[in-house]
N, C-alpha and C positions, 0 to 999 in steps of 0.2 A: 457394502462391498460389491464389486463386480467380477469377482473371480469365480463365481459359480459354486461356492461352498457354503455350507450352513454356518451360522454364527456359532462360536464355541459354546456359548451359554445354552444353545438349543440342543446340544448333543446329549444323548442319554447316559453315556458312560465314558470312561477313560480310553477304552479300546477304540471307540469311534473317533475320539479326539486324535489319538496317535495315527490312526488311518488317514484322517483328513489332512494332517500335517505332512504325510508322506512316509509313515512308518519311522519317524524320527525316534532314536533311542530315548527312553524315559529320562535318563540323566541329563539330557539337553533341554528338557521342557521345564521352564521355571514355573513354580506354583505360587510365587508371590511377585506381583499381584495374582489373584486367582485367574486361571485361564478364561479368556473371554472379556476381561476387564482391563487388560494392559493398554497403555497409550504410548505415544512417542516420548513423553516425559519419563516414562519408566525405562525406555530404551537408553535415554541419555543418563538417567540415574545409575543404571547398571554400569555403563561405560565409565562414569566418573566416580564410582564407588571404590571401596578399598580393594576389591578383587578385580576391578577393571574388566568386567565381563563384556564381551561383544555379543549382543543379542539382536536378532531380527524380529520384526513385529509382523505376525501372521494371524489373521482372524482374532485379534485381541489377545494373542498368546505371545509371550517372550520365548523365543527358541534360540538357545545358545549356539553360536556359530561353531562348527567343527574346526578345530585348529590342531596344528602339530608343527614341530620344529622343521622337519624335513620339507613339509608342504610350504611352510613360510619361506624357506630358502628358495624354493623353486619360484614361488610367486614374486619374491623380491628380485630375482634375476629377470623375470619377465617384465616387471615394472620398470626396472633400470633400462632394459633394452627399448621399452616403449618410450620412455622419456628421451633417450638418445635420438630416437626417430623423430619425436615431436620437436626437438631442438632444431632439426632441419626443416621439418614440415609442420608449421604451427597450425594444426587443424582442430585442436581442442585440449581438454584436460585429461590427465590420467590420475586414477585413484587407486590406493592400496586397499588392504583388507580391513581398514577401519573407515572406509568411505561410505557413509550411510546415504542411501538413495531412496527417496520416497517415490515409488512407482505409481501410487495412487493413494488417496486418503485411507489411512489405516494399514497400509502395506509398505513396510520398510525392509529393503534387502541390502545385503553387503556382499557383493561378489569379491573374490580374492583379488582380482584386478579388473578395473573398469576403464573404458575410454568413453568420454562424453564430448560430442562435437560442439563447436562454438555456437552453432545456430540454435541450440536449445539449452546451452549452459546458463544457469541462473546467475545473476550478479550477487556475489557473496562477499562479505567483508569479514576479516578475521574476528572470530569470537561471536559472530551473529548467525552464520549459516551452518549449524552443526548437522542438519539433515538437509541435503540438497533435494530440491523438487525437480528431479531429473531421472532419466532412464539411461542405461549404458548402451551406446551404439555397438560397442564390442564388450561382451561379458566373458570373463575368463574364470573358470573354477578349477582349482587343483584339488582333486578328491582326497579326503581324509578317510580313515578307516570307518568312522561312524557315519559318513554320508551314505544315504540309501538311494537306490535307483528312483524310487517314487518321489523322494524329496527333490532330487535334481530335476526330474521331469516336471514337477509342479513349478519349480523356480524358472525353468525354461519357458513354460507356458505364460507365466506372469510377465517375464521380461519381454518376450516377443509381443505380447498383447500391449504392453506399454510403449513399444517402439523399437526395441532392440533389432539390429539387422544381422548380427553375427555373434556366435557364441563358440568358445573353445572349452571343451571339458577334457582336462588332462588327467590321465590315470597313472600315478607314479609306480604302482606295482608292476605294470606291464610296460611302462615307458612309452605309452601310446596316447592317442587323443581322438576325440570325435569333434568334427567341425559342423555346427548347426547353422542352417540358414532359415529355419523355421523350427517350431517345437518338435516336429516329426521328421524333417528332412535333414539328413546328416551324411557325412562321409567319414569313414575311419581312416586315420593316418597312422601308419606303422612306425616302429621305433627308429627307423632310418629315414622317415619322411620329414617333410617341412611344412609348417603351418603358414598359410598365406592369408593376410588380413584384408586383401583386396575384396571388394571395392571400397570398404569402409576406410582402410588405411592403405592406399596404393603403395606397393613396394615394401611393406613391412612383413618380413619373413622371419620365421623362428624355426631353426633346426632342432628337432627333438633330441637327436643324438648329442648335439652341442650343449643343449640345455641341461641334460642329465649329467653329462661329463663335467660341466661347470659346477653343478651342485654336489657331485660326488668326489671332487678332487681332494687330494691329500694336502696337508700343510707343506710349505716349502721345506725341503730337507727331510721329508718323511715324518713318520710318527715316532 
């Protein structure tokens, strides 16, 4: 591994493992296979198993992705808006919350929404490319209650090390966001602000107010 962390098997106790993974809640750390021994095949087995679990692979550990219905709605709206943009400007591929990306050998991440530019998109055929050997040019995370600050910080470091150019971290509880251009350089965007994906996606704008209004709307005719 090149992420600068110890192999899970070399750690002395569970507390050290949790800290290494970014203080991820214990209920999201899979113990089968044993931490330190998991592989990409285990990631796929969890996805294709009866419970259809989405897990990332970090230091030989399966870490279940934090999910929630409200967060899924927000990510779905963003993905839809992104695809509408790409219909006009065919710059690459967009992936949702089950888009596995191999950032480097032994490291598989699943952003809530990803954009991968054509210049490094791998040639995939249906049924053969279940984990893409690619990094997200634009990485978008919609935070869930069980996401931790340290977990997101580590994910940002890994993605930017792999080649990511821009990251949006969206906070549903405050309806705000952080826009990262490196693991440590970011700007806060308030609830009335607009996210701008330039220069990665020139002209792709996302109003936070409009996003949350769309997600929180009532059914036609009221409840």
